C-alpha positions as CSV (number, residue, x, y, z in Angstrom):
1,M,-0.2,0.1,0.1
2,N,1.4,3.3,-1.0
3,T,2.4,6.2,1.7
4,L,-0.5,8.6,0.5
5,H,-2.9,5.7,0.9
6,V,-2.1,4.8,4.2
7,I,-2.0,8.6,5.5
8,Q,-5.4,9.1,3.4
9,K,-7.3,6.1,5.8
10,L,-5.6,7.5,8.8
11,S,-7.0,10.8,8.2
12,S,-10.4,9.1,8.4
13,T,-10.2,7.9,11.7
14,T,-10.0,9.7,15.0
15,M,-7.7,12.2,15.5
16,T,-4.9,12.2,18.3
17,R,-6.2,15.1,20.1
18,N,-2.8,15.4,22.1
19,A,-0.7,16.3,19.6
20,A,0.5,20.0,17.9
21,Y,2.9,21.5,15.2
22,A,5.8,22.8,16.6
23,T,8.8,24.8,15.8
24,L,11.7,26.9,17.1
25,L,12.4,30.3,17.3
26,T,15.6,31.9,18.4
27,S,15.7,35.2,16.8
28,I,13.2,37.7,16.2
29,A,14.3,38.1,12.7
30,Y,12.3,34.5,12.0
31,L,9.4,35.9,13.6
32,P,7.4,37.1,10.4
33,G,7.8,33.5,9.2
34,T,6.7,31.8,12.4
35,L,3.3,34.3,12.3
36,V,3.1,33.3,8.7
37,L,3.1,29.6,9.5
38,E,0.6,29.4,12.5
39,L,-1.5,31.7,9.9
40,T,-1.5,28.9,7.7
41,L,-2.3,26.4,9.4
42,R,-5.4,27.8,10.5
43,M,-6.1,28.8,7.1
44,V,-6.1,25.3,6.0
45,G,-8.4,24.4,8.9
46,S,-5.7,22.3,11.1
47,E,-7.3,21.0,14.3
48,Y,-3.7,21.3,15.9
49,P,-2.4,24.0,17.3
50,L,1.4,25.7,16.6
51,V,3.4,25.6,19.6
52,V,6.8,27.6,19.5
53,M,9.7,26.7,21.3
54,V,11.6,29.8,22.3
55,S,15.6,29.6,23.5
56,P,16.8,32.1,26.3
57,G,18.2,34.7,23.6
58,L,14.9,35.3,22.1
59,S,13.9,39.1,22.7
60,T,11.1,40.2,24.9
61,D,9.7,42.3,21.9
62,A,9.4,39.0,19.9
63,R,7.7,37.2,22.8
64,D,5.4,39.7,23.2
65,V,4.1,39.5,19.9
66,L,3.7,35.5,20.3
67,W,1.9,36.0,23.6
68,S,-0.3,38.5,21.9
69,R,-1.5,36.3,19.2
70,K,-2.2,33.8,22.1
71,I,0.4,31.4,20.5
72,K,1.7,28.6,22.9
73,V,5.5,29.5,23.9
74,I,7.3,26.8,25.7
75,E,10.8,27.9,26.9
76,V,13.9,25.7,25.7
77,E,17.3,25.6,26.6
78,D,20.1,26.0,24.0
79,L,21.2,22.9,22.5
80,Q,24.8,22.4,20.9
81,P,27.4,20.0,20.7
82,E,30.6,20.3,23.1
83,E,32.7,23.6,22.4
84,G,34.9,22.9,19.5
85,T,34.0,19.9,17.9
86,H,31.6,21.4,15.2
87,S,32.3,24.1,13.0
88,L,29.9,25.5,9.6
89,A,31.0,27.2,6.8
90,G,30.1,30.9,6.6
91,Y,27.4,30.7,4.5
92,D,25.7,28.2,6.7
93,S,25.9,30.3,9.8
94,R,22.5,30.8,10.1
95,F,22.4,26.7,11.2
96,K,24.4,27.3,14.3
97,D,20.9,27.5,16.5
98,T,19.3,24.6,14.8
99,W,20.4,21.8,17.0
100,T,18.1,23.2,19.6
101,K,15.1,22.0,17.1
102,L,16.1,18.7,18.6
103,R,14.4,19.6,22.0
104,A,11.2,18.7,20.2
105,F,11.7,15.1,21.0
106,D,11.5,16.2,24.8
107,L,8.2,17.7,24.5
108,A,6.8,14.5,26.2
109,E,3.6,15.8,27.3
110,Y,2.6,15.7,23.5
111,E,1.7,12.1,22.0
112,R,2.6,13.2,18.3
113,I,4.7,16.4,17.3
114,V,4.9,17.5,13.9
115,L,7.9,19.6,13.5
116,L,8.3,22.5,11.2
117,D,10.7,25.2,10.1
118,S,9.6,28.6,10.3
119,D,10.3,29.1,6.6
120,M,7.4,27.2,5.6
121,T,4.0,28.0,4.5
122,V,0.9,25.4,4.8
123,M,-0.7,25.1,1.5
124,R,-3.1,22.1,2.5
125,N,-4.4,20.4,5.3
126,M,-1.7,17.8,6.3
127,D,-3.5,16.9,10.0
128,E,-3.1,13.2,9.0
129,L,0.4,13.2,9.8
130,M,-0.6,13.1,13.4
131,V,-2.0,9.8,13.2
132,L,0.4,8.4,10.5
133,D,1.7,5.2,12.1
134,L,5.1,5.3,13.5
135,P,6.9,2.1,15.2
136,A,8.4,2.9,18.7
137,D,11.0,5.5,18.4
138,W,10.8,6.1,14.7
139,I,10.7,9.4,12.6
140,A,8.8,10.6,9.3
141,A,10.4,13.0,6.9
142,A,11.0,13.9,3.2
143,H,14.5,13.2,1.7
144,A,17.1,15.7,1.4
145,C,17.6,17.1,-2.4
146,A,21.0,16.6,-3.2
147,C,21.5,18.3,-6.6
148,N,23.1,21.4,-4.7
149,P,22.0,23.5,-7.9
150,R,24.3,26.7,-6.7
151,K,27.1,24.5,-6.7
152,F,28.4,25.1,-3.2
153,A,31.7,24.0,-2.6
154,H,31.6,23.1,0.9
155,Y,28.6,20.6,0.1
156,P,29.3,16.8,-0.2
157,A,31.0,16.1,-3.2
158,D,28.3,12.9,-4.1
159,W,25.6,15.8,-4.1
160,I,24.7,15.8,-7.6
161,P,21.6,15.5,-9.2
162,E,22.5,11.9,-10.5
163,N,22.7,10.7,-6.6
164,C,19.6,12.5,-5.7
165,A,16.6,10.6,-4.5
166,Y,13.9,12.8,-6.4
167,T,15.6,12.3,-9.5
168,S,14.1,8.7,-9.2
169,V,10.8,9.9,-9.1
170,S,8.2,11.9,-11.1
171,H,4.5,12.7,-11.0
172,P,2.0,11.3,-10.3
173,M,3.4,8.3,-9.2
174,G,5.6,11.0,-6.7
175,V,2.5,12.3,-4.9
176,T,2.0,8.9,-3.3
177,H,5.4,7.1,-3.2
178,A,8.4,8.6,-1.6
179,P,11.9,7.6,-3.4
180,V,12.7,4.0,-2.5
181,I,15.8,3.2,-0.5
182,T,17.7,0.2,-1.4
183,D,21.1,-1.6,-0.6
184,S,22.3,-0.2,-3.4
185,S,21.1,3.3,-3.5
186,P,23.7,6.3,-3.7
187,R,24.4,7.8,0.0
188,P,22.2,10.9,-0.5
189,Y,19.2,8.6,-0.4
190,R,19.7,8.0,3.0
191,L,19.5,11.8,4.0
192,L,16.5,13.3,5.2
193,N,15.3,17.2,5.3
194,S,14.6,18.1,8.9
195,G,12.1,21.0,8.1
196,M,9.6,19.0,8.6
197,V,9.9,16.0,11.3
198,V,6.9,13.9,12.4
199,L,8.2,12.3,15.9
200,T,6.9,11.1,18.9
201,P,8.3,12.6,21.7
202,S,9.7,10.8,25.0
203,A,12.0,11.8,27.3
204,D,14.0,8.4,27.0
205,L,14.3,8.9,23.0
206,F,15.4,12.8,23.9
207,N,18.2,11.9,26.2
208,S,19.9,9.2,23.9
209,I,19.6,11.9,21.1
210,K,21.3,14.1,23.6
211,L,24.1,11.6,24.6
212,Y,24.5,11.0,20.6
213,L,24.8,14.2,20.3
214,A,28.1,14.8,23.2
215,T,29.6,11.8,22.0
216,S,29.5,10.5,18.6
217,P,32.7,11.0,16.5
218,L,30.3,11.7,13.3
219,V,29.1,14.7,14.7
220,P,32.3,16.6,13.4
221,T,31.6,15.5,10.0
222,F,28.1,17.1,10.1
223,S,27.6,19.3,7.1
224,F,23.8,19.9,8.0
225,P,23.6,20.2,11.8
226,D,20.5,18.7,13.0
227,Q,19.8,17.1,9.7
228,D,22.8,14.7,9.6
229,L,22.4,14.0,13.0
230,L,18.7,12.6,12.1
231,A,19.8,10.8,9.4
232,N,22.4,9.1,11.2
233,F,20.7,8.6,14.5
234,F,17.3,7.2,12.8
235,E,19.5,5.5,10.1
236,S,16.8,2.7,9.0
237,R,14.3,4.1,11.2
238,W,12.8,6.9,9.3
239,K,9.7,6.5,7.3
240,P,9.9,8.7,3.7
241,L,7.1,10.9,3.1
242,P,6.3,12.2,-0.3
243,W,8.0,15.6,-1.6
244,C,4.6,17.7,-1.1
245,Y,5.4,17.3,2.6
246,N,8.3,19.4,2.5
247,A,8.2,20.7,-0.9
248,L,11.3,22.6,-1.3
249,K,11.5,25.2,-3.3
250,T,14.3,24.8,-5.3
251,L,12.5,21.6,-6.3
252,R,9.7,23.3,-8.8
253,E,13.3,24.6,-11.1
254,I,15.0,21.4,-10.8
255,H,12.8,18.4,-10.1
256,K,10.4,19.4,-12.9
257,P,9.0,16.1,-13.6
258,L,8.1,15.9,-10.1
259,W,6.6,19.1,-9.0
260,R,2.9,20.4,-9.2
261,D,1.8,23.3,-7.7
262,E,-1.8,22.1,-6.5
263,E,-0.1,19.3,-4.6
264,V,2.1,21.1,-2.1
265,R,1.0,20.5,1.4
266,C,3.9,22.2,3.1
267,L,6.3,24.7,1.0
268,H,9.8,25.2,2.3
269,Y,11.3,28.6,1.8
270,I,15.2,26.8,2.1
271,L,18.5,29.0,1.7
272,A,19.3,32.1,3.1
273,D,17.1,34.1,1.3
274,K,13.7,34.2,2.8
275,P,10.2,35.6,0.9
276,W,10.2,38.5,4.0
277,H,13.9,39.8,2.7
278,G,11.8,41.4,-0.3
279,R,8.5,41.6,-1.7
280,V,9.7,42.6,-5.5
281,R,12.5,40.2,-6.4
282,R,13.0,38.9,-10.1
283,D,14.5,35.5,-9.6
284,E,12.9,32.0,-10.3
285,Y,11.6,31.7,-7.1
286,E,9.4,35.2,-7.2
287,E,6.0,33.8,-7.9
288,L,6.7,30.9,-4.9
289,N,7.7,33.8,-2.7
290,G,4.5,35.7,-3.8
291,W,2.6,33.0,-2.1
292,W,4.0,33.9,1.1
293,W,3.7,37.4,0.5
294,E,-0.2,36.9,-0.1
295,R,-0.2,35.4,3.2
296,F,1.4,37.8,5.0
297,D,-1.1,40.5,3.7
298,K,-3.7,38.4,5.4
299,L,-1.9,38.5,8.6
300,R,-1.7,42.6,8.0
301,D,-5.3,42.5,7.8
302,E,-5.8,40.5,10.9
303,M,-2.9,42.4,12.9
304,Q,-2.4,46.3,11.7
305,N,-5.1,47.7,13.2
306,R,-6.2,45.6,15.9
307,E,-2.9,44.5,17.5
308,P,-0.6,47.9,16.0
309,Q,2.4,47.7,18.7
310,A,2.5,43.6,17.6
311,W,2.4,44.7,14.1
312,A,4.9,47.3,14.4
313,T,7.4,44.6,15.6
314,I,6.7,42.1,12.8
315,A,6.7,44.9,9.9
316,A,10.2,46.0,11.6
317,N,11.9,42.6,10.5
318,V,10.2,42.7,7.0
319,I,11.7,44.3,3.7
320,E,8.8,45.1,1.4
321,Y,10.6,47.2,-0.9
322,D,14.1,48.3,-1.2
């Protein structure tokens, strides 16, 4: 039975009520993305709230906006490998806080968490992920794209289109079937993208992950912090999901046989240039960025007059026009 059919069958059953979407916010610079993410979950009629994990360094102004929006805030401590054991290329310095996303595994008050990055926009209801069948201590996630279209020199040498899992699938099968991992698959087939991770939290599981972060000799080799850790820690224990649950914006251009706009459940604005860095940009992502701005304008309609102080904080972290 294919992945999507299983999910759709489960979605007709009673939903797990004690569940939530979760994201991490460590910087006010990502506050616009977080607010749009929360809005889009409501727009698609999700039964589940967004909870926001916030780290100690997040400003009071950002926290005040979350509270004014009645978004549940969960205080978490920063999580990092031992000092000096891991370094990032300069271009990827924005990933320095992403280890803290792993704190989602410690949200044991919930039976199910769907962890989302704050640079994502939910386009279609995907509450079926809350009842997706997962064996104990497994996760579900979509594959990483290993094409490296911008030819970053610091990316792994085997990140080439021939080794990308998405090269093996196309529409319509790609909507219902994730790429298949076999013993002979190239190494990148075993890599997931951690922008969306379906997980079952538990204190024991989180402690095992934290120990792995502190002791694994592989940690210094990771190019993508939490993402590589999850792929290694959950090797043979992650259920691949179709691309549409974590629709990387780059897939639209580099995997045209796979992508269909209407099939996107959750759009992921990967790479350093986020939609809120400029409303008008003439590049290959202009239309996708426009989808984010349409939702941002709905957020403006909700907030500008009713919550002027909170709106001013959000607007200060958005570049509309250069």
